[in-house]
N, C-alpha and C positions, 0 to 999 in steps of 0.2 A: 478618498474613495477606497473602499475595502478591496484587498487583493483576493483573487480567486485561489482557493486552496484545493489541490488535487491530492487525494489520498491514494497511495499505491501500497497495496497489501499483498502479502504472499508468504510462502514458506521461509523459514530461517535456515536451520542446519540441513534440512532435507530438500532444499531448492535444487531443481535440475539446471543443467548448464544453459538450456535455451531460455528458462525463466530468468536467469541472471542476465543474459544478453538482452532480453526484452526489457527487463527492469532498468538496466543502464540506459538504454535508448529512450525509454519513457521519461526517465529523469532528465535527460538532455532536452527532449522535446518540450517538456513542461517548463523548464527554465527558459528556453528560447521564446516561449510565449509570454514570459514575464509573470507566470503563475508561481505560487508557492507549493513546494512539495511537502507532503506530510506522510511520514512512515512510522513504524514501530520503533525506529531509532537505534536498533541494535546493530552491531558490527558483523552481522552474518546475513547470508541469503539475499532475498529480494530487497529487504530494508536497506542493506548496505549498498547493493548495486545501484538501486534507484537514486540514493543520496549521492553516491559518487558521480553518477551521470549528471545529476543536476549541478553539482559543484563544478564539473568539467565545463559546463556552459554558464558559469557564474550565477547560478540560481540560489534562491533562499530555501533552506531546508529546516523542517521542524521534525523532531523525534519525540513521540509520546512513549516514554519508557515504562516498563512494567515494575521497575524496582525504585529504590530510593538512593542509589549510589551511582557513581560515574562508571562503574565496572561494565564493560561490554558495550559502550556507546560507540557508534560509528564516528570515525574521524571527520566524516563529511556532514555531520549534523551541526547546524548553526545554532538552533534554539532547542535545548533539551528540556522537556517537561517530565519531571519525575513524579510518578503517580503512586508508587508502592501498592499498586492494585493488582499485580499479576495480569492474568488474562482479562480481568474486568475492564482494563484500560481499552479494550477493543471498542467499547461503546463510545469512548471519547474520540478514538481514531475516526470512526465513521461519522459521528455527529458534527465533528469539526471540519469535515471535508465537504466541499460543494459537489464533488463527483468522486466515486470510489472506483478504482481500477484494481481488480484482482489479477495478479500476475502469477500464474501457477496455482496449485491447490494443496491445501493441508487442512487439518482440523481447525486451526486458528483462523485461517483464511475463510473457511466455510462459515465460521461463526461471525466473522466480520461482514461477509456478504449478507447473511441472514439479518444481522442488526441494521445494515444499511437499507435493506428492503423494508424492514419494519419502520425505519425512520424516513421512509419515502425519498430516499436518495437514488439518484441515477447510478447504475452499476454497469461497468464494462468487465466482462469476464474474458481474460486473455490466457487461454489454456488449451492444451491439446487433450486434456482429460475428458473423455467422452461421457463417463458416468456423471461428472460434475455438470457438464453441459445439459444432459438429460434431466438431472435433478432440478437445476435452477430454472429450466424452461417451464416447469410446472407452476411457478408462482404467477399470480395475475399481473404483478408489476413487471414491466418490460426489463429484461436483463439482456444487454447487448453482448453477443458472442463474437469473439475474434480468435483466430488461431494463426499463429505464426511460428516458424522455426528459424 
């Protein structure tokens, strides 16, 4: 039986503290359900925090990396997929996920949400960024909004 894959997307270097806390907790919750966590795989921001949370709860983590080297990989990634595609790897991130959770907001995260919506994926937006909430509410496909500090 195929495992459920939950993609957690969010800012890297510019992640806010509450985004990091939320991402860590999301990683833990995903692992406790026996689901697989998929992130961008880098050792910064939401990617790293979610992966560390999943590992803290003995979860399985996948990182879809933008480059072709081991540089900058999160220590909490079990399976690293090297794409050498830069930001184009965002499409792989969302299409490989059964559900996409955007934790925080940045340009890369916004592109992942848009790709997920185009791919008819369910999206949960976990951010206090009101402009992002207003923007993504305009799409016909339902985007679930959550806010937590």
